[in-house]
C-alpha positions as CSV (number, residue, x, y, z in Angstrom):
1,M,-12.4,-29.4,-5.2
2,T,-13.3,-28.4,-1.7
3,K,-15.9,-26.0,-1.1
4,N,-13.8,-23.4,-0.1
5,E,-11.4,-24.0,-3.1
6,I,-14.6,-23.6,-5.3
7,L,-15.2,-20.7,-3.3
8,Y,-11.7,-19.1,-3.8
9,L,-12.5,-20.1,-7.3
10,N,-15.5,-17.7,-8.1
11,L,-14.4,-14.8,-5.9
12,I,-10.3,-15.1,-8.3
13,L,-12.6,-15.3,-11.5
14,F,-14.9,-12.8,-10.3
15,H,-12.6,-10.3,-10.4
16,I,-10.3,-11.0,-13.3
17,G,-14.6,-11.0,-15.0
18,V,-14.8,-7.0,-13.3
19,G,-11.5,-6.1,-14.8
20,F,-12.5,-7.5,-18.2
21,L,-15.7,-5.8,-18.1
22,I,-14.4,-2.5,-17.3
23,F,-12.4,-2.9,-19.6
24,L,-15.1,-2.9,-22.7
25,F,-16.9,-0.5,-20.8
26,P,-15.5,2.1,-19.0
27,A,-18.6,3.6,-17.1
28,L,-19.3,0.4,-14.9
29,S,-16.3,1.6,-13.3
30,Q,-18.1,4.5,-11.5
31,L,-20.4,1.1,-10.6
32,Y,-17.7,-0.8,-9.3
33,G,-16.7,2.0,-7.3
34,Y,-19.5,3.2,-5.2
35,A,-20.8,-0.4,-4.6
36,I,-17.9,-1.2,-3.2
37,F,-18.7,1.8,-0.5
38,I,-22.9,1.3,-0.2
39,L,-22.4,-2.6,0.3
40,A,-18.9,-2.2,2.5
41,T,-20.8,-0.2,5.1
42,I,-24.3,-2.6,4.6
43,Y,-21.8,-5.2,5.0
44,I,-19.8,-3.7,8.6
45,I,-23.4,-2.7,10.2
46,K,-25.7,-5.7,9.6
47,N,-22.5,-8.1,11.2
48,Q,-21.8,-5.7,13.4
49,N,-17.7,-5.9,12.7
50,K,-17.9,-8.8,15.1
51,N,-15.3,-10.5,12.6
52,H,-13.6,-7.6,12.5
53,E,-15.4,-6.2,9.1
54,A,-14.5,-3.0,8.8
55,L,-10.6,-3.7,8.5
56,M,-12.3,-5.4,5.6
57,A,-13.9,-3.1,4.7
58,A,-10.8,-1.2,4.7
59,A,-8.4,-3.2,3.4
60,Y,-10.8,-4.3,0.3
61,V,-10.9,-0.2,-0.6
62,V,-7.3,0.1,-0.5
63,G,-6.8,-2.5,-3.1
64,S,-9.0,-0.7,-5.6
65,E,-7.8,2.7,-5.3
66,V,-5.6,2.8,-7.7
67,F,-7.4,0.8,-10.1
68,L,-10.8,2.7,-9.7
69,R,-8.3,6.1,-10.1
70,M,-7.4,4.3,-12.8
71,T,-10.5,3.9,-14.7
72,G,-12.0,6.8,-13.5
73,G,-14.0,4.9,-10.8
74,N,-13.5,6.8,-7.6
75,P,-16.5,9.2,-6.6
76,L,-14.0,11.8,-5.5
77,Y,-9.8,11.7,-5.7
78,E,-9.0,11.2,-2.2
79,I,-12.4,9.2,-1.3
80,S,-10.1,6.1,-0.8
81,K,-8.5,7.7,2.3
82,Y,-11.4,8.6,3.9
83,G,-13.6,5.4,2.9
84,V,-11.1,4.5,5.1
85,M,-11.1,6.7,8.1
86,V,-15.2,5.9,7.5
87,F,-15.2,2.1,8.1
88,I,-12.6,2.3,10.8
89,F,-14.9,4.8,13.2
90,I,-18.4,2.3,12.2
91,G,-15.4,-0.5,13.9
92,M,-14.7,1.8,17.0
93,Y,-18.4,2.2,17.3
94,F,-19.0,-1.5,17.5
95,S,-16.2,-2.6,19.0
96,G,-14.2,-0.2,20.7
97,I,-10.5,2.0,20.0
98,S,-7.8,0.7,21.0
99,K,-6.8,1.3,25.0
100,N,-2.8,3.0,25.4
101,A,-2.9,4.0,21.9
102,T,-0.8,7.3,22.8
103,P,1.4,7.1,20.7
104,Y,-1.1,7.8,18.4
105,W,-2.7,10.2,19.9
106,I,0.8,12.3,20.7
107,F,1.1,11.9,16.1
108,I,-2.4,13.7,15.9
109,L,-1.5,16.7,18.2
110,L,1.8,17.6,16.6
111,L,0.7,17.5,13.1
112,I,-2.0,20.3,14.2
113,P,0.5,22.9,13.9
114,G,1.1,22.5,10.3
115,V,-2.4,22.9,9.9
116,I,-3.3,25.7,11.7
117,L,0.6,27.3,10.4
118,S,-1.0,27.2,7.0
119,T,-4.3,28.8,6.7
120,F,-1.6,31.7,8.0
121,V,1.2,31.2,5.4
122,L,-0.4,29.9,2.1
123,N,-1.1,31.8,-1.7
124,F,-4.1,33.9,-1.4
125,D,-5.3,32.4,-4.7
126,T,-4.6,29.3,-3.1
127,N,-7.4,26.9,-2.0
128,I,-6.7,26.4,1.4
129,K,-8.8,23.2,1.8
130,N,-7.9,21.3,-0.9
131,A,-3.9,21.8,-0.2
132,I,-4.1,20.5,2.9
133,A,-6.2,17.8,2.9
134,F,-4.9,16.3,0.1
135,N,-1.5,16.7,2.0
136,I,-2.6,16.1,5.7
137,S,-5.2,13.0,4.7
138,G,-2.4,10.2,4.7
139,P,-1.5,10.7,7.5
140,A,-4.6,11.4,9.1
141,C,-6.2,7.8,7.2
142,L,-2.8,6.6,9.3
143,A,-3.2,7.4,12.9
144,V,-7.3,6.9,12.3
145,A,-6.3,3.3,11.6
146,S,-4.0,2.6,14.3
147,L,-5.8,3.8,17.5
148,Y,-8.3,0.9,16.1
149,T,-5.9,-1.6,15.5
150,F,-3.6,-0.5,19.0
151,K,-2.6,-4.3,20.1
152,R,-6.1,-5.7,18.6
153,T,-6.1,-9.3,18.6
154,V,-6.6,-11.5,15.2
155,L,-6.0,-14.6,14.0
156,I,-3.9,-15.3,11.6
157,D,-6.5,-16.8,9.6
158,Q,-8.4,-13.9,9.9
159,M,-5.3,-11.8,9.4
160,N,-5.1,-13.6,6.0
161,S,-8.4,-13.0,5.1
162,I,-7.9,-9.4,5.4
163,L,-4.8,-9.6,2.5
164,L,-7.0,-11.4,0.7
165,C,-9.9,-8.7,0.6
166,M,-6.7,-6.5,-0.6
167,G,-5.5,-8.4,-2.5
168,L,-8.7,-9.3,-5.1
169,P,-9.5,-5.9,-6.4
170,I,-5.8,-6.1,-7.3
171,V,-6.3,-8.9,-9.3
172,T,-9.1,-7.2,-11.0
173,C,-6.0,-4.6,-11.9
174,M,-3.8,-6.6,-13.3
175,T,-6.6,-7.9,-15.7
176,Y,-7.8,-4.8,-16.8
177,L,-4.1,-3.9,-17.4
178,T,-3.5,-7.3,-19.4
179,F,-6.6,-5.8,-22.0
180,Y,-5.2,-2.5,-21.7
181,T,-1.4,-3.3,-23.3
182,P,-1.7,-6.4,-25.1
183,N,1.4,-6.0,-27.1
184,I,4.0,-5.3,-24.6
185,R,6.7,-5.0,-27.2
186,D,5.8,-2.9,-29.3
187,T,4.6,-0.6,-26.2
188,I,8.1,-0.3,-24.4
189,T,10.4,1.8,-26.4
190,S,12.9,3.3,-23.6
191,T,13.3,3.0,-20.0
192,Q,11.4,5.3,-18.2
193,S,8.1,4.7,-16.1
194,N,5.4,3.5,-19.0
195,F,2.2,4.6,-18.7
196,E,0.5,2.6,-22.3
197,T,1.7,-0.6,-19.5
198,S,0.2,0.9,-16.4
199,G,-3.2,1.8,-17.5
200,G,-2.4,5.6,-18.6
201,F,-2.1,6.1,-15.0
202,G,1.0,6.8,-12.8
203,P,3.2,4.0,-13.2
204,N,4.4,4.7,-9.6
205,Q,0.8,4.0,-8.0
206,V,0.5,1.1,-10.3
207,S,3.8,-0.7,-9.2
208,T,3.6,0.6,-5.6
209,I,-0.1,-1.9,-5.5
210,L,1.3,-4.0,-8.1
211,G,4.1,-4.9,-5.9
212,L,1.3,-5.1,-2.4
213,G,-0.4,-7.6,-4.4
214,M,2.7,-10.2,-5.3
215,F,3.3,-10.4,-1.7
216,I,0.0,-10.5,-0.7
217,F,-0.3,-13.6,-3.4
218,F,3.4,-15.4,-2.3
219,S,2.1,-15.1,1.1
220,R,-1.2,-17.3,0.4
221,I,1.1,-20.0,-1.7
222,I,2.9,-19.9,1.7
223,L,-0.3,-20.0,4.5
224,E,-2.7,-20.5,2.5
225,S,-1.9,-23.3,-0.5
226,R,-3.2,-26.5,1.6
227,T,-4.0,-28.4,-2.0
228,K,-2.6,-28.3,-5.5
229,Y,-4.9,-26.6,-7.2
230,M,-4.6,-23.5,-4.6
231,L,-1.1,-23.9,-4.6
232,I,-1.1,-23.2,-8.7
233,I,-4.0,-20.4,-8.2
234,N,-2.0,-18.5,-6.6
235,L,1.1,-18.7,-8.2
236,L,-0.5,-18.7,-11.7
237,I,-1.5,-15.1,-9.9
238,M,1.5,-13.8,-8.2
239,L,3.6,-14.9,-11.9
240,N,0.2,-12.6,-13.7
241,I,0.8,-9.5,-11.0
242,S,4.2,-9.7,-10.9
243,Y,4.8,-9.4,-14.3
244,R,2.8,-6.7,-14.8
245,G,4.1,-4.6,-11.7
246,I,7.6,-4.9,-13.5
247,I,7.0,-4.1,-16.9
248,T,5.7,-0.7,-15.2
249,F,9.1,0.3,-15.4
250,S,9.0,1.6,-12.2
251,R,10.6,0.3,-10.3
252,G,10.2,1.6,-6.0
253,G,6.7,-0.5,-5.7
254,M,7.9,-3.8,-7.2
255,I,11.4,-3.6,-4.9
256,T,9.7,-3.3,-2.1
257,G,7.0,-6.2,-2.4
258,F,10.3,-8.4,-3.5
259,L,11.9,-7.2,0.1
260,M,8.5,-8.1,1.9
261,I,8.5,-11.3,0.4
262,V,12.1,-11.9,1.3
263,L,11.1,-10.9,5.2
264,L,9.0,-13.0,5.0
265,L,11.0,-16.2,4.3
266,F,13.1,-14.6,7.0
267,F,10.5,-14.3,9.8
268,L,8.6,-18.4,9.1
269,Y,12.5,-19.6,8.6
270,T,13.5,-18.4,11.8
271,K,10.8,-20.2,13.6
272,S,10.0,-22.9,11.9
273,N,11.1,-26.2,12.6
274,F,13.6,-28.9,10.4
275,A,10.7,-30.0,9.0
276,G,8.7,-27.1,8.3
277,R,12.1,-25.8,7.3
278,I,12.0,-28.4,4.8
279,K,9.6,-27.4,2.9
280,L,10.3,-23.8,3.0
281,N,13.4,-24.7,0.6
282,Y,11.5,-25.8,-1.4
283,L,8.9,-23.9,-2.1
284,I,11.9,-21.3,-2.2
285,V,14.0,-22.7,-4.8
286,L,9.5,-22.7,-6.4
287,F,9.9,-19.0,-6.2
288,A,13.4,-18.6,-7.2
289,V,12.8,-20.8,-10.4
290,T,9.4,-18.9,-11.1
291,M,9.8,-15.0,-10.7
292,I,13.6,-16.3,-13.2
293,A,11.4,-17.4,-15.5
294,T,9.0,-14.5,-15.2
295,W,12.0,-12.1,-15.6
296,T,13.5,-13.7,-18.8
297,Y,10.4,-13.6,-20.6
298,T,9.8,-9.6,-19.4
299,S,13.7,-9.0,-20.7
300,F,12.1,-10.4,-23.7
301,Q,9.6,-8.5,-24.5
302,T,10.8,-5.3,-23.6
303,R,14.4,-6.2,-26.0
304,G,16.4,-5.9,-22.6
305,L,15.0,-2.4,-21.9
306,I,14.1,-3.9,-18.1
307,D,17.6,-4.8,-17.6
308,K,18.8,-1.6,-18.0
309,R,16.5,-0.4,-16.3
310,Y,17.3,-2.1,-13.3
311,A,20.8,-1.1,-14.1
312,N,20.5,2.6,-14.0
313,Q,20.8,2.8,-17.6
314,D,19.4,4.7,-21.2
315,A,17.9,2.9,-23.7
316,A,21.7,3.3,-25.1
317,G,23.2,1.4,-22.2
318,R,24.6,4.4,-20.7
319,V,24.2,4.9,-17.3
320,K,22.4,7.5,-15.4
321,E,23.8,10.2,-13.8
322,G,20.4,10.6,-11.0
323,R,18.6,6.9,-10.1
324,F,15.5,8.3,-8.5
325,T,14.4,10.5,-12.1
326,G,14.4,14.1,-9.8
327,R,13.1,13.2,-6.9
328,E,16.0,13.9,-5.3
329,E,16.4,17.8,-5.5
330,V,12.8,17.8,-4.8
331,A,14.2,15.8,-1.3
332,K,17.5,18.3,-0.8
333,G,15.4,22.0,-1.4
334,E,12.5,20.1,2.0
335,I,15.4,19.3,3.2
336,D,16.8,23.3,2.9
337,V,13.2,24.1,3.9
338,F,13.3,21.9,7.1
339,L,17.1,24.2,7.6
340,D,15.7,27.1,7.3
341,N,12.3,26.8,9.5
342,P,13.4,23.7,12.3
343,I,10.7,24.7,14.4
344,F,7.0,24.4,13.2
345,G,8.0,24.1,9.3
346,V,7.4,25.7,6.5
347,G,2.7,24.5,7.2
348,V,1.4,22.3,5.3
349,G,1.6,22.1,1.7
350,K,3.5,25.2,1.8
351,G,6.6,23.2,0.4
352,V,5.2,23.3,-3.6
353,E,4.8,26.9,-3.3
354,V,8.3,27.4,-2.0
355,R,9.3,25.1,-4.5
356,F,7.8,26.9,-7.2
357,D,8.9,30.4,-6.1
358,K,12.5,29.1,-6.1
359,T,12.3,26.6,-9.0
360,G,9.4,28.4,-11.0
361,I,8.7,24.3,-11.1
362,A,5.2,23.4,-8.1
363,T,6.5,19.5,-8.1
364,L,4.4,17.8,-5.6
365,S,6.8,15.7,-3.5
366,H,7.6,11.8,-3.2
367,D,9.3,11.8,-0.4
368,E,6.4,11.7,2.7
369,I,9.6,11.8,4.8
370,T,11.2,15.3,3.6
371,R,7.6,16.8,3.3
372,M,7.3,15.8,7.4
373,L,10.6,18.1,7.5
374,A,9.8,20.6,5.9
375,E,5.9,21.1,6.2
376,H,5.9,20.4,10.0
377,G,9.7,20.7,11.4
378,T,11.2,19.3,14.4
379,L,8.1,18.3,15.2
380,G,7.5,16.2,12.1
381,I,10.5,14.8,13.0
382,F,9.2,13.6,16.5
383,G,5.8,12.2,14.3
384,L,8.1,10.2,12.7
385,L,10.0,8.7,14.9
386,I,6.8,7.6,16.8
387,L,5.5,6.1,13.3
388,F,8.9,3.9,13.3
389,F,9.6,2.6,16.8
390,T,6.1,2.0,18.3
391,P,5.3,-1.2,15.8
392,L,9.2,-2.4,16.3
393,F,8.1,-1.9,20.1
394,L,5.2,-4.4,19.7
395,Y,7.3,-6.9,18.4
396,V,9.2,-7.6,21.0
397,D,5.1,-8.4,23.1
398,N,3.5,-10.3,19.8
399,K,6.6,-12.0,17.8
400,F,3.7,-14.2,16.0
401,N,2.7,-11.4,14.0
402,M,4.4,-12.7,11.0
403,Y,3.6,-9.9,9.4
404,L,5.3,-7.1,11.2
405,L,8.4,-6.4,9.3
406,C,7.2,-6.8,6.0
407,F,4.4,-3.9,6.4
408,V,6.8,-1.4,8.3
409,A,9.0,-2.4,5.5
410,F,6.2,-1.6,2.5
411,W,5.2,1.9,4.9
412,F,8.4,2.8,5.3
413,F,9.5,2.3,1.7
414,T,6.7,3.8,-0.3
415,I,5.9,6.6,1.8
416,N,9.9,7.1,0.4
417,H,9.2,7.1,-4.1
418,A,5.7,7.6,-3.7
419,A,5.2,10.1,-0.9
420,M,1.2,9.4,1.0
421,R,-0.7,9.2,-2.2
422,T,-2.7,6.3,-1.5
423,A,-4.6,4.8,1.4
424,A,-2.0,1.3,1.3
425,P,1.4,2.9,3.0
426,A,-1.2,4.2,5.8
427,F,-3.4,1.3,6.1
428,V,-0.9,-1.3,5.9
429,Y,1.7,0.3,9.0
430,S,-1.9,-0.1,10.7
431,L,-2.2,-3.9,10.5
432,S,1.6,-3.8,11.5
433,L,-0.4,-3.3,15.1
434,I,-1.8,-5.4,15.1
435,N,-1.5,-8.8,18.0
436,V,-1.9,-11.7,15.8
437,Y,-2.5,-15.7,17.0
438,L,-2.1,-19.1,15.7
439,V,-5.5,-20.1,17.6
440,A,-8.2,-18.3,19.8
441,T,-6.5,-16.5,22.8
442,P,-9.3,-15.8,26.2
443,K,-6.4,-12.8,26.3
444,K,-9.7,-9.7,26.2
445,E,-9.5,-7.3,23.6
446,D,-7.9,-4.1,25.0
447,Q,-10.1,-1.8,23.5
448,I,-12.0,1.0,25.2
449,P,-16.3,0.6,24.1
450,V,-17.5,3.5,22.5
451,Q,-21.3,2.7,21.4
452,P,-23.6,3.9,24.0
């Protein structure tokens, strides 16, 4: 094995060890959480962000967020979003703000009226600061990260390193889940999302981050596995993450991860020559066989319940009336709120109170699109249009970003089933705005220096 392969294997083993140790000694999770933020800050400042250390640090925080929430290691529940913004601000200090990122300045301005409105309309006994911060932290994180990444030049090897930084703590999460629920057959008794196989945490968020991890290590199988050793290591990690994601019984994250893989394969297939397509054919067959084997094993372990889950059936095999476990009713309610308040919406955080007044249930929204409509009104529509079309316009100028469509798909489908509860959709979206090059280019980065 080469030095790079040994280093890579050591990184994987280290993060597997972290997951095992935190399972044995849960208090270590807080030490791990604090260490991430302290060491990442030192790492960026020491290197003065010369090689996109800010993005690597932010990526690591994003990958570790769900695990730290699951194990109680986050100093604050929402700290990962704020951590991403802090690291990006440090990166801006050393490397500047992207020029011509006007769409994201406009997006920020479109959010302000909803925030101001909420200070007047939220109930007297509501913690206004927390209500606003909980709902606006995701869009704010996306906007700040996008101001930094917009048309910033990154080599493909650097992009893969950023993704690896995101994937390593997901390996830690996978390890922890393996020891948390070693006996799957005795744990799963229905087709509902399962908290036991999700580390006692929300299956939706766990599935989302594991689906992202599945994609990251699949991309490494194709792009970073230059020897059989690397291929085997990445394949084993991908399959284990996939298995752990499937048995959460939360479908959104895994379907999104699979779609990202399909988009990546489609991009590579259309851009490859004949010899490249032959190699891709072998990899596609390998991927298909291993995923079928993983699904078959999962079906055996769950006594066929996983098949019924994805077929939208209950344990008795009866088709369920709804496919989204009641979330569609919340989304419909938010559309009704938008129709009643079409200009500015009802204000950030007010949607939950309106829903409680109508139904008696204070259900949080799982759909960021309908939440933006209800709480920001028409301004929310304009904001969403900016977010959706801007990276697609950039794709016309820079078609070397093989991940662009994958990242946009992850953002779009994730906010449809998990809103922006985590930093992942915000940060991954911002990566779609990067200009990716296969080799170094003499073209200067299009940034505004901000340091004195």
